Legacy VTK file of the C-alpha trace (Angstrom):
# vtk DataFile Version 3.0
C-alpha trace
ASCII
DATASET POLYDATA
POINTS 71 float
-41.486 16.783 16.076
-37.654 16.353 15.335
-35.909 13.150 14.421
-32.339 12.741 15.656
-29.835 9.968 15.079
-27.935 9.189 18.404
-24.923 7.225 18.861
-24.792 5.698 22.461
-21.228 5.939 23.773
-21.957 5.022 27.358
-24.320 2.374 28.470
-25.930 4.698 31.000
-26.983 6.858 28.385
-29.144 4.067 27.014
-30.665 3.541 30.449
-31.460 7.379 30.443
-33.064 6.962 27.025
-35.081 3.998 27.983
-36.423 6.009 31.126
-37.450 8.925 28.879
-39.373 6.476 26.512
-40.958 4.925 29.536
-42.331 8.368 30.610
-43.577 8.548 26.930
-41.370 11.589 26.291
-39.702 10.091 23.395
-39.747 7.255 21.022
-36.740 5.133 20.213
-36.686 3.266 16.914
-33.652 1.392 15.373
-35.249 1.226 11.725
-34.451 4.979 10.989
-30.719 4.094 11.236
-30.898 1.096 8.921
-33.016 3.165 6.503
-30.462 5.998 6.569
-27.478 3.522 5.922
-29.536 1.837 2.805
-29.985 5.387 1.329
-26.189 6.064 1.796
-25.357 2.888 0.184
-27.637 3.485 -2.829
-26.328 6.962 -3.174
-22.777 5.631 -3.383
-23.943 2.868 -5.977
-25.480 5.518 -8.132
-22.285 7.502 -8.302
-20.389 4.566 -10.021
-20.544 4.815 -13.749
-22.657 2.275 -15.463
-20.876 0.065 -18.352
-21.896 1.010 -21.846
-24.054 -1.105 -23.983
-20.861 -1.747 -26.112
-19.007 -3.042 -22.996
-21.766 -5.246 -21.850
-22.098 -6.817 -25.334
-18.295 -7.393 -25.511
-18.393 -9.108 -22.031
-21.360 -11.273 -23.182
-19.437 -12.447 -26.268
-16.454 -13.176 -24.361
-18.403 -15.370 -21.759
-20.097 -17.136 -24.620
-16.840 -17.761 -26.501
-15.360 -19.102 -23.330
-18.309 -21.401 -22.543
-18.313 -22.819 -26.118
-14.457 -23.330 -26.010
-14.714 -25.256 -22.746
-17.383 -27.911 -24.154
LINES 1 72
71 0 1 2 3 4 5 6 7 8 9 10 11 12 13 14 15 16 17 18 19 20 21 22 23 24 25 26 27 28 29 30 31 32 33 34 35 36 37 38 39 40 41 42 43 44 45 46 47 48 49 50 51 52 53 54 55 56 57 58 59 60 61 62 63 64 65 66 67 68 69 70
């Protein structure tokens, strides 16, 4: 078995794919595409550098100070 992602450029191609599916020659699934997009997004997010603990603490202190000054 081989899994391929297919981008349909012409509506006639979709009809051909549906005919092949009706003959039980192929299985069409949209979930694979969504899963691939999710993993691409996750990969991109992991590339970004996480803030250091010190940076997080500074931000928390700044927000707390802003909240206390506003009351």
